[in-house]
C-alpha positions as CSV (number, residue, x, y, z in Angstrom):
1,M,8.6,-81.3,20.7
2,L,6.7,-81.8,17.3
3,N,7.9,-80.1,14.2
4,D,6.2,-79.6,10.8
5,L,7.6,-82.9,9.2
6,Q,6.1,-84.9,12.0
7,I,2.9,-83.0,11.6
8,K,2.3,-83.7,8.0
9,A,3.0,-87.5,8.7
10,L,0.3,-87.7,10.8
11,K,-2.6,-90.1,9.3
12,A,-6.0,-90.7,9.7
13,T,-6.7,-94.0,11.5
14,G,-10.7,-93.9,11.4
15,K,-10.4,-93.1,15.3
16,R,-9.7,-89.7,16.9
17,Y,-6.3,-89.3,18.7
18,E,-4.1,-86.6,20.2
19,I,-0.8,-85.4,20.1
20,T,0.2,-83.5,23.1
21,C,3.1,-80.8,22.9
22,G,3.2,-80.0,26.4
23,N,1.7,-77.4,28.8
24,G,-1.8,-78.3,27.6
25,L,-1.2,-77.7,24.1
26,Y,-2.2,-80.5,21.9
27,L,-3.2,-81.3,18.2
28,D,-6.3,-83.0,17.6
29,V,-6.3,-85.4,14.8
30,T,-10.1,-86.4,13.3
31,P,-11.0,-89.6,12.4
32,T,-10.8,-88.4,8.5
33,G,-7.1,-86.9,9.2
34,S,-8.0,-83.3,9.9
35,K,-5.3,-81.5,12.4
36,I,-6.9,-79.1,14.9
37,W,-4.6,-77.1,17.6
38,R,-6.4,-77.2,21.0
39,F,-5.3,-75.7,24.6
40,R,-6.5,-77.8,27.6
41,Y,-6.2,-76.2,31.1
42,R,-7.3,-76.0,34.6
43,L,-8.9,-73.0,36.2
44,H,-10.5,-72.3,39.4
45,G,-10.5,-76.3,39.7
46,Q,-12.4,-76.9,36.8
47,R,-11.1,-78.3,33.6
48,E,-11.5,-76.5,30.1
49,K,-10.5,-76.4,26.9
50,V,-10.1,-74.2,24.0
51,T,-9.9,-74.2,20.2
52,I,-6.7,-72.5,18.6
53,G,-7.5,-73.3,15.1
54,P,-6.8,-75.9,11.9
55,Y,-3.4,-77.1,11.0
56,P,-2.0,-76.2,8.6
57,A,-4.0,-72.9,8.3
58,I,-2.5,-72.0,11.6
59,G,1.2,-73.4,11.5
60,L,3.3,-74.7,14.3
61,K,5.0,-71.3,15.3
62,D,1.8,-69.4,15.3
63,A,-0.1,-72.2,17.3
64,N,2.8,-71.9,20.1
65,A,2.6,-68.3,20.0
66,R,-1.1,-68.3,20.6
67,H,-1.0,-71.0,23.4
68,L,1.7,-68.7,25.3
69,D,-0.9,-65.9,24.9
70,L,-3.4,-68.1,26.5
71,A,-1.6,-69.6,29.2
72,A,-0.9,-66.1,30.7
73,M,-4.4,-65.3,30.5
74,V,-5.0,-68.5,32.6
75,A,-2.3,-67.3,35.1
76,K,-4.1,-64.1,35.4
77,G,-7.3,-66.1,36.3
78,K,-9.1,-65.5,33.0
79,S,-10.9,-68.0,31.1
80,P,-9.9,-68.4,27.3
81,A,-12.9,-70.7,26.7
82,R,-15.4,-68.0,28.0
83,E,-13.7,-65.3,26.3
84,Q,-14.0,-67.3,23.1
85,E,-17.3,-67.8,23.8
86,R,-18.3,-64.0,24.3
87,E,-16.4,-63.6,21.1
88,K,-18.4,-65.8,19.2
89,Q,-21.5,-64.0,20.9
90,R,-20.6,-60.6,19.7
91,A,-19.7,-62.0,16.3
92,D,-23.1,-63.6,16.0
93,E,-25.1,-60.6,17.2
94,A,-23.5,-58.0,14.9
95,R,-20.5,-58.2,12.2
96,T,-21.3,-55.7,10.0
97,I,-23.1,-52.0,10.3
98,E,-26.0,-53.1,8.5
99,E,-26.5,-56.3,11.0
100,L,-25.9,-53.7,13.8
101,A,-28.1,-51.4,12.4
102,K,-31.2,-54.0,12.4
103,L,-30.5,-54.8,16.4
104,Y,-30.5,-50.9,17.0
105,R,-33.5,-50.2,15.0
106,A,-35.1,-53.2,16.8
107,D,-34.3,-51.8,20.2
108,L,-35.7,-48.4,19.2
109,S,-38.9,-49.8,18.2
110,Q,-39.5,-51.7,21.6
111,R,-38.5,-48.3,23.2
112,S,-40.9,-46.2,21.2
113,K,-44.0,-46.0,19.8
114,N,-42.7,-44.6,16.7
115,T,-40.1,-47.0,14.9
116,D,-36.6,-45.4,14.5
117,A,-38.3,-42.5,16.4
118,G,-39.0,-40.9,12.9
119,R,-35.2,-41.5,11.6
120,G,-35.6,-44.7,9.6
121,W,-35.1,-42.5,6.2
122,I,-31.4,-41.9,7.7
123,F,-30.7,-45.9,7.7
124,D,-32.4,-46.6,4.3
125,A,-31.5,-43.6,2.5
126,Y,-27.9,-43.4,3.4
127,I,-26.4,-45.7,6.4
128,I,-27.5,-49.3,4.6
129,P,-26.8,-48.4,1.3
130,K,-23.4,-46.9,1.8
131,I,-21.8,-48.1,4.7
132,G,-23.8,-51.3,5.7
133,R,-21.3,-53.7,4.2
134,Y,-18.4,-52.5,6.3
135,P,-17.2,-54.8,9.1
136,L,-17.4,-53.2,12.6
137,V,-14.1,-54.1,13.5
138,D,-12.7,-52.1,10.6
139,I,-15.0,-48.9,10.8
140,T,-12.6,-46.2,11.6
141,P,-13.4,-42.2,12.1
142,T,-11.5,-41.5,8.8
143,D,-14.4,-43.6,7.2
144,V,-17.2,-42.3,8.8
145,L,-15.8,-38.5,8.1
146,R,-15.4,-39.4,4.2
147,F,-19.0,-40.7,4.2
148,L,-20.2,-37.7,6.0
149,D,-18.5,-35.8,3.6
150,G,-19.9,-37.3,0.5
151,I,-23.6,-36.5,2.0
152,K,-22.5,-32.9,3.1
153,G,-22.0,-32.0,-0.7
154,T,-25.6,-32.0,-1.4
155,A,-27.5,-32.5,1.9
156,P,-25.8,-30.7,4.8
157,A,-28.6,-30.9,6.8
158,S,-28.9,-34.8,6.4
159,A,-25.2,-35.1,6.9
160,I,-25.5,-33.7,10.6
161,A,-28.6,-36.2,11.0
162,V,-26.5,-39.1,10.1
163,H,-23.8,-38.0,12.3
164,G,-26.0,-37.9,15.3
165,T,-27.7,-41.1,14.3
166,L,-24.4,-43.0,14.2
167,K,-23.1,-41.7,17.3
168,R,-26.0,-43.1,19.0
169,M,-25.8,-46.4,17.4
170,F,-22.3,-47.0,18.1
171,D,-22.8,-46.1,21.8
172,F,-25.7,-49.0,21.6
173,A,-22.7,-51.0,20.2
174,I,-20.4,-50.5,22.8
175,A,-23.1,-51.2,25.5
176,R,-23.7,-54.3,23.9
177,Q,-20.1,-55.1,23.8
178,V,-20.3,-55.3,20.0
179,M,-17.8,-52.5,19.9
180,I,-15.0,-51.2,21.6
181,I,-15.0,-47.6,20.4
182,N,-17.2,-45.0,18.9
183,P,-15.6,-43.9,15.3
184,A,-18.5,-41.4,15.1
185,A,-17.9,-39.8,18.5
186,A,-14.3,-39.0,17.5
187,I,-15.4,-36.3,14.9
188,P,-16.6,-33.0,16.3
189,S,-20.0,-31.9,15.2
190,R,-18.4,-28.8,14.1
191,A,-16.7,-31.0,11.4
192,V,-19.7,-31.9,10.0
193,G,-21.5,-29.1,9.9
194,E,-23.4,-26.1,11.8
195,K,-27.4,-26.8,11.5
196,K,-29.3,-23.8,10.1
197,A,-32.8,-23.2,10.1
198,R,-34.0,-23.2,6.5
199,T,-36.3,-20.5,5.1
200,R,-36.6,-21.4,1.4
201,A,-40.1,-21.2,0.1
202,L,-40.9,-21.2,-3.6
203,D,-42.8,-18.3,-4.8
204,P,-45.7,-18.7,-7.3
205,R,-43.5,-18.0,-10.2
206,E,-41.2,-20.7,-9.1
207,I,-43.9,-23.3,-8.8
208,G,-45.4,-22.7,-12.3
209,Q,-41.6,-23.0,-13.6
210,L,-41.0,-25.9,-11.7
211,L,-44.0,-28.0,-12.9
212,R,-43.6,-27.0,-16.6
213,S,-39.9,-28.1,-16.4
214,L,-40.9,-31.6,-14.6
215,D,-43.0,-32.6,-18.1
216,S,-39.7,-32.4,-19.9
217,A,-37.3,-33.1,-17.1
218,K,-34.7,-36.0,-17.8
219,G,-35.2,-38.9,-15.5
220,E,-37.8,-42.0,-14.8
221,A,-41.2,-41.3,-14.4
222,E,-41.4,-42.2,-10.6
223,T,-38.7,-39.8,-9.7
224,I,-40.7,-36.8,-11.6
225,N,-43.8,-38.1,-10.2
226,A,-42.2,-37.7,-6.8
227,F,-41.8,-34.1,-7.1
228,R,-45.1,-33.4,-8.1
229,L,-46.7,-35.7,-5.3
230,L,-44.7,-34.1,-2.7
231,L,-45.7,-30.6,-3.8
232,L,-49.5,-31.6,-3.9
233,T,-49.7,-33.7,-0.7
234,M,-47.4,-31.6,1.5
235,V,-46.1,-34.9,3.0
236,R,-42.8,-35.5,4.5
237,R,-40.5,-36.9,1.7
238,E,-39.9,-40.3,3.5
239,E,-43.5,-41.0,3.9
240,L,-44.0,-40.6,0.4
241,L,-40.8,-42.6,-0.9
242,Q,-41.8,-45.5,1.3
243,A,-45.6,-45.6,0.6
244,I,-47.0,-48.9,-0.6
245,W,-50.2,-49.5,-2.3
246,V,-52.2,-50.8,0.4
247,E,-52.2,-47.6,2.2
248,F,-54.2,-46.1,-0.6
249,N,-57.8,-45.8,-1.3
250,L,-58.2,-43.9,-4.7
251,D,-62.1,-44.5,-5.1
252,S,-62.2,-42.4,-1.8
253,A,-59.2,-40.2,-2.6
254,L,-57.5,-41.1,0.7
255,W,-54.1,-42.2,1.7
256,T,-53.5,-43.3,5.4
257,I,-50.0,-43.3,6.4
258,P,-49.4,-45.8,9.4
259,G,-47.8,-44.4,12.7
260,E,-44.8,-46.4,12.5
261,R,-44.0,-44.2,9.2
262,T,-44.9,-40.7,10.6
263,K,-42.3,-38.3,12.7
264,N,-45.2,-38.1,15.7
265,G,-45.8,-42.0,15.8
266,K,-49.7,-41.3,14.6
267,A,-51.2,-42.5,11.7
268,H,-51.9,-39.6,9.3
269,V,-55.0,-39.8,6.9
270,V,-54.1,-37.5,3.7
271,P,-57.0,-36.3,1.5
272,L,-55.9,-36.5,-2.2
273,S,-56.8,-33.9,-4.7
274,S,-58.1,-35.0,-8.2
275,Q,-54.5,-33.9,-9.4
276,A,-52.8,-36.3,-7.0
277,V,-55.3,-39.3,-7.4
278,E,-54.3,-38.5,-11.5
279,I,-50.8,-39.2,-10.8
280,L,-51.3,-41.9,-8.4
281,L,-53.3,-43.6,-10.9
282,E,-50.4,-43.2,-13.5
283,Q,-47.9,-44.9,-11.2
284,K,-50.3,-47.7,-10.4
285,E,-50.5,-48.7,-14.1
286,N,-46.7,-48.7,-14.3
287,T,-46.3,-50.5,-11.0
288,G,-49.4,-52.9,-11.3
289,G,-50.4,-51.2,-7.9
290,M,-48.5,-53.8,-5.8
291,G,-45.8,-53.2,-3.6
292,L,-44.1,-49.7,-3.5
293,V,-45.7,-47.0,-4.9
294,L,-42.5,-45.2,-6.0
295,P,-39.9,-48.1,-6.7
296,G,-36.4,-47.5,-6.9
297,R,-33.7,-49.0,-9.2
298,T,-33.1,-51.9,-6.9
299,S,-35.8,-54.4,-7.0
300,G,-37.6,-54.3,-3.6
301,K,-36.1,-51.0,-2.6
302,P,-38.0,-47.4,-2.6
303,L,-36.9,-44.4,-4.6
304,S,-33.9,-42.9,-2.6
305,T,-33.5,-39.4,-1.2
306,G,-30.1,-39.6,-3.2
307,T,-32.1,-40.2,-6.5
308,L,-34.2,-37.0,-6.1
309,H,-30.9,-34.8,-5.3
310,E,-29.5,-36.5,-8.4
311,S,-32.6,-35.5,-10.5
312,M,-32.4,-32.0,-9.3
313,K,-28.6,-31.6,-10.1
314,R,-29.0,-33.3,-13.2
315,N,-32.0,-31.1,-14.2
316,S,-30.4,-27.9,-12.9
317,S,-32.9,-27.5,-10.3
318,F,-35.4,-27.5,-12.7
319,G,-34.7,-23.8,-13.8
320,I,-35.1,-22.2,-10.4
321,A,-33.3,-21.2,-7.5
322,A,-31.8,-24.3,-5.6
323,F,-34.2,-26.0,-3.1
324,T,-34.7,-29.4,-1.2
325,P,-37.9,-31.6,-1.6
326,H,-38.7,-30.6,2.4
327,D,-39.3,-27.0,1.1
328,F,-42.4,-27.9,-0.7
329,R,-44.1,-28.0,2.8
330,R,-42.9,-24.6,3.7
331,T,-43.8,-23.5,0.6
332,A,-47.6,-24.7,0.8
333,S,-47.8,-23.8,4.4
334,T,-46.6,-20.2,3.6
335,I,-49.0,-19.7,0.6
336,L,-52.0,-21.2,2.1
337,H,-51.5,-19.1,5.3
338,E,-51.0,-16.0,3.0
339,Q,-54.3,-16.9,1.6
340,G,-56.2,-16.7,4.9
341,W,-56.7,-20.8,5.5
342,N,-57.3,-21.7,8.7
343,S,-53.7,-22.3,10.7
344,D,-54.8,-25.5,12.7
345,V,-56.1,-27.2,9.2
346,I,-52.8,-26.3,7.6
347,E,-50.9,-27.9,10.8
348,K,-53.0,-30.9,10.6
349,A,-52.3,-31.2,6.9
350,L,-48.5,-31.1,7.7
351,N,-49.3,-33.5,10.5
352,H,-47.2,-31.2,13.1
353,T,-47.9,-31.7,16.7
354,M,-49.6,-29.0,18.4
355,R,-47.7,-27.7,21.5
356,G,-49.1,-26.2,24.6
357,V,-52.7,-26.2,25.8
358,R,-53.9,-26.0,22.2
359,G,-52.3,-29.6,21.8
360,I,-54.0,-31.1,25.0
361,Y,-57.6,-29.8,24.0
362,N,-57.6,-29.6,20.0
363,K,-57.9,-33.0,18.8
364,A,-59.9,-32.5,15.7
365,E,-58.9,-33.9,12.4
366,Y,-60.3,-31.4,10.4
367,L,-60.6,-34.1,7.5
368,D,-63.4,-32.1,5.5
369,Q,-61.5,-28.9,5.6
370,R,-58.3,-30.6,4.8
371,R,-59.8,-31.9,1.8
372,E,-61.4,-28.8,0.8
373,M,-58.1,-26.8,1.2
374,L,-55.8,-29.5,-0.8
375,Q,-58.2,-29.6,-3.6
376,A,-57.8,-26.1,-3.7
377,W,-54.1,-25.9,-3.5
378,G,-54.0,-28.4,-6.6
379,G,-56.0,-26.4,-8.4
380,Y,-54.0,-23.4,-7.6
381,V,-50.4,-25.0,-8.6
382,M,-51.6,-26.5,-11.6
383,A,-53.0,-23.1,-12.7
384,L,-49.7,-21.6,-11.8
385,K,-48.3,-24.2,-14.4
386,E,-50.4,-22.7,-17.0
387,G,-48.8,-19.5,-16.5
388,A,-51.1,-17.7,-14.6
389,K,-49.4,-15.0,-12.4
390,I,-51.9,-14.5,-9.7
391,V,-54.3,-17.1,-8.7
392,P,-57.1,-16.8,-6.2
393,I,-56.8,-20.1,-4.2
394,G,-60.4,-20.5,-3.5
395,T,-62.6,-19.0,-0.6
396,A,-60.4,-19.6,2.4
397,K,-61.9,-21.0,5.1
398,S,-61.5,-19.6,9.0
399,S,-63.6,-22.7,10.4
């Protein structure tokens, strides 16, 4: 039996040679003198071998212990070489949460016309930047719970959405044999929070106060303009934050959001009010009109939801009661309905999918009506900014 002194004394000869240690364990000495532990065995009539690892990183004692484990596996009819191959395949497939997320999102896009089923923002705003670097083998329920607690403090609804996405992604990993347990499934939904329907809508006075406060708010121009554009365009938060300049035709005052970035998977054309175009022209000058419309702090990355929440916190919600960026959609819908605008036109501006028989037969885009309504909406909110208490939004159209 070899000892450490004998192993250290083995020299390079310019040719590969082996030193047997008994029962299939041997030391493979390469032409350059490197020493590698290997195990040779016979299983189901076939000769196989498996690499244990290099010496001295794996010492004699550890090599013997590993050899006993592998020999026991062979005695049970299992192939160490095949298992090592499987482990390598799993490691090549995904080693970190970010790598797993890429596989999962690719699978979602293949199974759905809508990439990520409308949940891409969960990965981009939370999962990738916060825990993407975590190795899959190390992630625990405690890690997941702390991560969710950090979101819940400022965005409880988002924490619930992230929790659901993590559970589905880790189930996918288990099915792919990349993980053994689901650390998100170990956390009950009640520990994350209860989903409650939001009813918050800004009143006209708050809209005016918000817009005036934005002019003197602390923060980068991109962040301030994001709030303005969300209010004026009525789009979803991530649809705006991930927007790129090629989607816009400012000469025609149109913005086409591709289907892969919308909740219903269908391209959505947004008529732009003159107020929205003015803000976009400012952004175009700031960014050079290339890439992201609202770039974030990290090069190549969009402005994040977290940055919007930080801005609201830093600026004390701009002097009004607490709100979320998504509340702008409810605000616009509420006021426009109160002003008598056609409900179908409003729903189309929000890019909602109509349900039931109306959804089957009503395929109208209402582009001209939406352009008129959004221009009236832009004029209305800007008048509120100037201090008007009650401002007619224009002649509401019922057709």
